[in-house]
C-alpha positions as CSV (number, residue, x, y, z in Angstrom):
1,M,29.7,24.0,-2.6
2,S,29.1,25.8,0.8
3,T,27.2,23.8,3.4
4,T,25.5,27.0,4.5
5,R,24.3,27.7,1.0
6,L,23.0,24.1,0.5
7,R,21.1,24.2,3.8
8,A,19.5,27.5,2.9
9,W,18.5,26.2,-0.5
10,W,16.9,23.1,1.0
11,A,15.0,25.4,3.4
12,H,14.0,27.6,0.5
13,R,12.7,24.7,-1.5
14,Q,10.9,23.4,1.6
15,G,9.1,26.8,1.9
16,L,10.6,27.5,5.3
17,D,11.7,31.0,4.3
18,G,8.2,32.4,4.1
19,A,7.8,32.0,0.3
20,L,4.6,29.9,0.7
21,R,2.7,32.1,3.1
22,G,-1.0,32.1,2.1
23,A,-0.7,28.9,0.0
24,S,-3.2,26.1,0.5
25,A,-2.3,22.8,2.1
26,A,-2.4,21.0,-1.2
27,E,-0.2,23.7,-2.8
28,V,2.4,23.3,0.0
29,L,2.4,19.5,-0.2
30,E,2.8,19.6,-4.0
31,R,5.7,22.0,-3.7
32,T,7.6,20.6,-0.7
33,G,6.6,17.0,-0.6
34,W,4.3,14.6,1.3
35,A,4.1,15.1,5.1
36,R,5.0,12.1,7.1
37,S,2.2,11.2,9.6
38,V,2.5,8.8,12.5
39,G,-0.5,9.9,14.6
40,G,1.4,13.0,15.7
41,S,1.4,16.7,15.0
42,A,4.0,16.8,12.1
43,P,1.6,17.6,9.3
44,Y,0.0,20.5,11.2
45,L,3.3,21.9,12.3
46,G,4.8,21.7,8.8
47,L,1.8,23.4,7.2
48,F,1.7,26.1,9.9
49,A,5.5,26.8,9.6
50,R,5.3,27.1,5.8
51,A,2.0,28.7,5.1
52,G,0.6,29.8,8.4
53,L,-2.3,27.4,8.1
54,R,-4.4,26.8,11.2
55,R,-5.9,23.5,12.1
56,P,-9.5,24.2,11.1
57,V,-8.4,25.1,7.6
58,V,-6.3,22.0,7.2
59,D,-9.1,19.8,8.7
60,A,-11.6,21.3,6.2
61,D,-9.2,20.4,3.4
62,V,-9.0,16.8,4.7
63,A,-12.8,16.6,4.9
64,R,-13.2,17.7,1.3
65,L,-10.3,15.4,0.1
66,A,-8.1,18.3,-1.1
67,V,-5.5,16.5,1.0
68,H,-5.6,13.1,2.7
69,E,-3.6,10.6,4.8
70,L,-2.7,7.5,2.8
71,P,-0.3,4.6,2.9
72,S,2.4,5.7,0.4
73,A,6.2,5.4,0.0
74,R,7.6,2.3,1.8
75,G,4.1,1.6,2.9
76,C,4.3,4.4,5.4
77,T,1.5,6.9,6.0
78,Y,1.8,10.4,4.5
79,V,-0.5,13.3,4.0
80,L,-0.7,13.9,0.3
81,P,-2.4,16.4,-2.1
82,A,-5.2,15.1,-4.2
83,A,-3.1,15.3,-7.3
84,D,-0.8,12.6,-5.8
85,F,-3.3,10.2,-4.3
86,A,-3.0,7.6,-7.0
87,L,0.8,7.9,-7.2
88,G,1.2,7.6,-3.4
89,L,-1.0,4.5,-3.2
90,A,0.9,2.8,-6.1
91,A,4.3,3.7,-4.5
92,G,3.3,1.9,-1.3
93,A,1.4,-1.0,-2.8
94,G,4.2,-3.5,-2.2
95,A,4.2,-3.3,1.6
96,P,0.8,-4.9,2.2
97,E,1.4,-7.5,-0.4
98,G,4.6,-8.4,1.5
99,E,2.7,-8.6,4.8
100,V,0.2,-11.0,3.3
101,A,3.0,-13.1,1.8
102,A,4.7,-13.2,5.2
103,A,1.4,-14.3,6.9
104,E,1.1,-17.1,4.3
105,R,4.6,-18.3,5.2
106,H,4.5,-18.0,8.9
107,L,0.8,-17.9,10.1
108,G,-1.0,-20.4,7.9
109,V,-3.0,-17.6,6.1
110,T,-4.1,-18.2,2.5
111,R,-4.5,-15.7,-0.3
112,A,-8.0,-17.1,-0.9
113,E,-8.9,-16.5,2.8
114,I,-7.8,-12.8,2.6
115,G,-9.6,-12.4,-0.7
116,K,-12.9,-13.6,0.9
117,L,-12.4,-11.2,3.8
118,C,-11.7,-8.3,1.4
119,D,-15.0,-9.1,-0.3
120,A,-16.8,-9.2,3.0
121,V,-15.4,-5.8,4.0
122,L,-16.4,-4.2,0.7
123,D,-20.0,-5.6,1.2
124,V,-20.2,-3.9,4.5
125,L,-18.7,-0.5,3.7
126,G,-20.4,2.4,2.0
127,S,-20.2,6.2,2.2
128,E,-20.6,6.4,5.9
129,P,-17.5,5.6,8.1
130,V,-17.6,2.2,10.0
131,D,-15.2,1.8,12.9
132,P,-13.0,-1.2,13.1
133,A,-14.9,-2.9,16.0
134,K,-18.2,-2.7,14.1
135,L,-16.6,-3.8,10.9
136,K,-15.1,-6.9,12.6
137,D,-18.5,-7.8,14.0
138,A,-20.2,-7.2,10.6
139,V,-17.9,-9.6,8.6
140,G,-18.4,-12.3,11.2
141,A,-16.6,-15.6,10.5
142,A,-14.8,-14.1,7.5
143,V,-12.2,-12.8,10.0
144,R,-10.2,-15.0,12.4
145,G,-7.7,-14.6,15.1
146,L,-4.1,-15.6,14.5
147,G,-3.2,-16.7,18.0
148,D,0.0,-16.1,19.9
149,A,2.1,-16.5,16.7
150,G,0.2,-13.6,15.1
151,K,0.5,-11.4,18.2
152,K,4.3,-12.0,18.1
153,R,4.4,-10.8,14.5
154,G,2.1,-7.8,15.3
155,V,-1.0,-9.2,13.5
156,S,-3.5,-10.5,15.9
157,T,-6.3,-11.2,13.3
158,T,-6.6,-11.4,9.5
159,M,-8.4,-8.0,9.4
160,P,-5.3,-5.7,9.2
161,L,-4.1,-7.8,6.2
162,A,-7.3,-7.3,4.3
163,L,-7.6,-3.6,5.2
164,G,-4.0,-3.0,4.1
165,L,-4.6,-4.5,0.7
166,L,-7.9,-2.7,0.2
167,Q,-6.3,0.7,1.1
168,A,-3.3,0.1,-1.1
169,H,-5.7,-0.7,-4.0
170,G,-7.7,2.4,-3.3
171,E,-10.9,0.5,-2.7
172,I,-11.3,1.9,0.8
173,R,-9.9,4.7,2.8
174,R,-9.6,5.7,6.5
175,V,-11.5,8.7,7.8
176,P,-10.4,10.3,11.0
177,V,-13.2,10.0,13.5
178,N,-12.9,13.6,14.7
179,G,-11.5,14.9,11.5
180,R,-8.0,15.4,13.0
181,L,-4.7,14.1,11.6
182,D,-3.0,13.8,15.0
183,Q,-5.2,11.3,16.6
184,Q,-5.4,7.7,15.4
185,R,-9.1,6.9,15.6
186,Y,-10.6,6.0,12.2
187,G,-13.6,4.7,10.4
188,Y,-13.5,3.1,6.9
189,V,-15.5,4.0,3.8
190,R,-15.6,2.8,0.2
191,W,-13.5,4.7,-2.3
192,T,-12.4,4.8,-6.0
193,P,-9.3,6.9,-6.6
194,P,-8.0,7.9,-10.1
195,A,-5.8,5.4,-12.0
196,A,-2.2,5.2,-11.2
197,P,0.5,6.5,-13.5
198,S,2.0,4.1,-16.0
199,D,5.5,4.3,-14.6
200,V,5.2,4.7,-10.8
201,D,9.0,4.7,-10.0
202,V,9.8,7.4,-12.6
203,E,7.0,9.7,-11.4
204,L,8.0,9.1,-7.8
205,A,11.6,10.1,-8.6
206,R,10.4,13.1,-10.6
207,R,8.4,14.3,-7.5
208,Y,11.2,13.5,-5.1
209,F,14.0,15.4,-6.8
210,S,11.7,18.4,-7.3
211,W,11.2,18.5,-3.5
212,A,14.6,17.4,-2.2
213,A,17.3,18.2,-4.7
214,P,20.2,18.4,-4.5
215,A,19.9,14.8,-3.3
216,S,21.7,11.6,-4.0
217,L,20.5,8.3,-5.4
218,K,21.0,6.9,-1.9
219,H,18.6,9.6,-0.5
220,F,16.0,8.6,-3.1
221,R,16.3,5.0,-2.2
222,W,15.7,5.8,1.4
223,F,12.5,7.7,0.6
224,S,11.1,5.3,-2.0
225,G,12.2,2.0,-0.5
226,R,13.3,0.9,-4.0
227,T,16.3,-1.3,-4.7
228,A,19.5,0.2,-6.0
229,A,18.8,-1.1,-9.5
230,A,15.2,0.1,-9.5
231,A,16.2,3.5,-8.2
232,K,18.9,3.9,-10.8
233,K,16.5,2.9,-13.6
234,A,13.9,5.4,-12.3
235,V,16.2,8.4,-12.6
236,E,17.7,7.5,-15.9
237,S,14.9,9.1,-17.9
238,L,15.0,12.3,-15.8
239,D,17.1,15.2,-16.8
240,L,19.2,15.4,-13.6
241,V,22.5,17.2,-13.5
242,P,25.4,16.1,-11.1
243,L,26.5,18.7,-8.6
244,D,30.3,19.1,-8.9
245,G,32.3,17.4,-6.2
246,T,29.3,15.6,-4.7
247,D,27.0,12.6,-5.4
248,F,24.0,15.0,-5.5
249,L,21.7,15.3,-8.5
250,L,19.6,18.4,-9.5
251,P,16.8,18.7,-12.0
252,R,18.1,20.7,-15.0
253,E,15.1,23.0,-15.0
254,I,16.1,24.5,-11.6
255,T,19.8,24.7,-12.1
256,E,19.7,28.4,-13.0
257,E,17.6,29.2,-9.9
258,F,20.0,27.1,-7.8
259,E,23.1,28.9,-9.2
260,A,21.6,32.3,-8.6
261,F,20.4,31.5,-5.1
262,A,21.8,33.6,-2.3
263,V,21.7,32.8,1.4
264,P,19.3,35.2,3.2
265,R,21.3,37.6,5.5
266,E,18.7,37.6,8.3
267,P,17.6,34.5,10.3
268,R,14.5,32.7,9.0
269,Y,13.4,30.6,12.0
270,A,10.9,27.8,11.7
271,L,9.7,25.4,14.4
272,V,8.9,22.1,12.8
273,A,8.5,18.4,13.8
274,G,11.5,16.1,14.1
275,I,10.2,14.2,11.1
276,D,9.6,17.3,9.0
277,G,10.6,17.0,5.3
278,I,13.6,19.3,5.8
279,H,15.1,16.3,7.6
280,L,13.1,13.2,6.5
281,L,13.3,13.6,2.8
282,H,17.0,12.8,3.0
283,R,17.1,11.2,6.5
284,D,20.6,12.5,6.9
285,L,20.4,14.6,10.1
286,P,24.2,15.5,10.4
287,R,24.0,17.5,7.1
288,L,21.8,20.0,8.9
289,L,24.0,20.2,12.1
290,D,27.1,22.3,12.6
291,A,30.0,20.3,13.9
292,D,29.8,21.7,17.4
293,D,26.1,21.0,17.6
294,A,26.5,17.5,16.4
295,R,28.5,16.8,19.5
296,R,25.7,18.1,21.8
297,P,24.1,15.4,24.1
298,V,20.7,14.0,23.2
299,P,18.1,15.6,25.5
300,G,17.0,12.9,28.0
301,G,19.0,10.4,26.1
302,K,21.5,7.7,27.2
303,P,24.9,8.9,28.6
304,G,27.3,9.7,25.8
305,A,24.6,9.8,23.1
306,T,25.1,12.8,20.7
307,L,22.8,14.5,18.2
308,G,25.2,13.8,15.3
309,A,25.0,10.0,15.9
310,E,21.2,9.9,15.7
311,A,19.3,8.8,12.6
312,D,16.4,11.1,13.6
313,S,16.1,14.0,15.9
314,P,15.0,13.1,19.5
315,C,12.9,16.3,19.6
316,H,11.2,18.8,17.4
317,L,13.5,21.1,15.4
318,I,14.2,24.8,15.4
319,V,15.5,25.5,11.9
320,D,17.3,28.6,10.7
321,R,18.0,28.8,6.9
322,G,18.2,25.0,6.8
323,R,20.5,24.6,9.8
324,V,19.2,22.8,12.9
325,A,19.6,25.7,15.3
326,G,17.8,24.2,18.3
327,L,15.4,21.7,19.7
328,W,12.0,22.0,21.3
329,E,9.1,20.2,22.9
330,F,5.6,21.3,24.1
331,D,4.5,21.0,27.7
332,P,0.7,20.8,27.7
333,D,0.4,21.2,31.4
334,A,2.2,24.5,31.3
335,G,0.9,25.4,27.8
336,K,4.5,26.4,27.0
337,I,7.3,25.4,24.6
338,A,10.5,24.2,26.3
339,Y,13.5,24.7,24.0
340,R,17.3,24.7,23.7
341,F,18.7,27.2,21.2
342,F,22.2,26.6,19.9
343,G,23.3,30.2,19.9
344,E,22.4,33.7,21.1
345,E,18.7,34.3,21.1
346,D,17.2,37.3,19.3
347,D,13.7,38.9,19.0
348,A,13.0,37.0,15.7
349,L,13.5,33.7,17.5
350,R,11.4,34.6,20.4
351,E,8.6,35.7,18.1
352,A,8.8,32.4,16.2
353,V,8.6,30.4,19.4
354,A,5.7,32.5,20.7
355,A,3.7,32.1,17.5
356,T,4.2,28.3,17.4
357,E,3.4,28.0,21.1
358,E,0.1,29.8,20.6
359,F,-0.7,27.6,17.6
360,V,0.0,24.4,19.5
361,R,-1.8,25.5,22.6
362,D,-4.9,26.9,20.9
363,D,-5.3,24.6,17.8
364,L,-3.7,21.3,18.7
365,G,-3.6,21.1,22.5
366,D,-0.3,19.2,22.3
367,A,2.6,18.6,19.8
368,R,3.0,14.8,20.0
369,S,5.8,13.4,17.9
370,F,3.8,10.2,17.2
371,S,0.7,8.5,18.4
372,L,2.1,7.0,21.6
373,D,4.0,10.2,22.6
374,S,2.7,11.7,25.9
375,P,3.7,14.3,28.4
376,K,4.9,11.5,30.7
377,S,7.1,9.9,28.1
378,R,8.3,13.4,27.1
379,A,9.2,14.5,30.7
380,P,13.0,13.6,30.5
381,R,13.3,15.6,27.3
382,L,11.4,18.6,28.7
383,A,13.6,18.6,31.8
384,A,16.8,18.4,29.7
385,L,15.7,21.2,27.4
386,R,15.0,23.4,30.4
387,A,18.2,22.6,32.2
């Protein structure tokens, strides 16, 4: 199986070949998978690259709950389509339960105490968002500080434990204060999502292999956070076909399409976030890098650090038919994209860079990788990309 063909297929399934132009945000996420969100620009960049969606359109879909940011697989936040809200919550429910259990063991917190705080939070919340500070004041003595021991474990009060449980159960949800997915300021409202599927792991595996195949059981374990035994059991009832000579699995219903697929002759450039699904669904960055590119130095990284040794990309990605063909970052002071292309530039590349540059400048203002990313912290990478 040609690496070039596999990469191009993954890009095709991810909608990075223009096939999803004009699709809605929910349609894109249903087809290509949930968009990882860490207070950065990844969801916006991914939806723009795949469907040409501008921020006001995406924000309107968030406001009407066509898509929403929720704690999901591994307890991590993703932007999900409405059809997957219940599945996503159920897939991530174990994480907050584990956090409460850890607080019981190490911080003297009791389950009854958290239960009372959950009740107090629900008594306060309604249909209008309440910000965390006002919520803490409103519940009064039901919340308490956890001292230095809690701070060391990243939990300064009991409030995050209660909010985590309530979000995982779908009883409350976070609402972005300014309606944007790339800024971590929220209020909380009451909520009642649809019932979860009867077999969460099977449905999660079904979704995953429709988005990411060919993929291995190891790849599914990374995405889902399930044990080896649980992951193996989840895929047993799915009709997955092994790909000869690999440990990859492919849903039988798309095998004919896969076998007939041909690599596009012309470049198909897309500028996406470093945590875009083309990478993060497998979290196996070397599979997208040519050997020579894997040996390239990490921009702004430690001496001797190479791209092929990184678990995740240090910068945003330029992708061409599934291959990582370059890296980029945005400089908000200049209003420009700084990039390093791993080959000879052509007009199609320059057009893709210009279109993304205009989108980031006019719609987003910046292209942060995560909530704490800033032009200052990005400066070494920008300098290295320009060198």
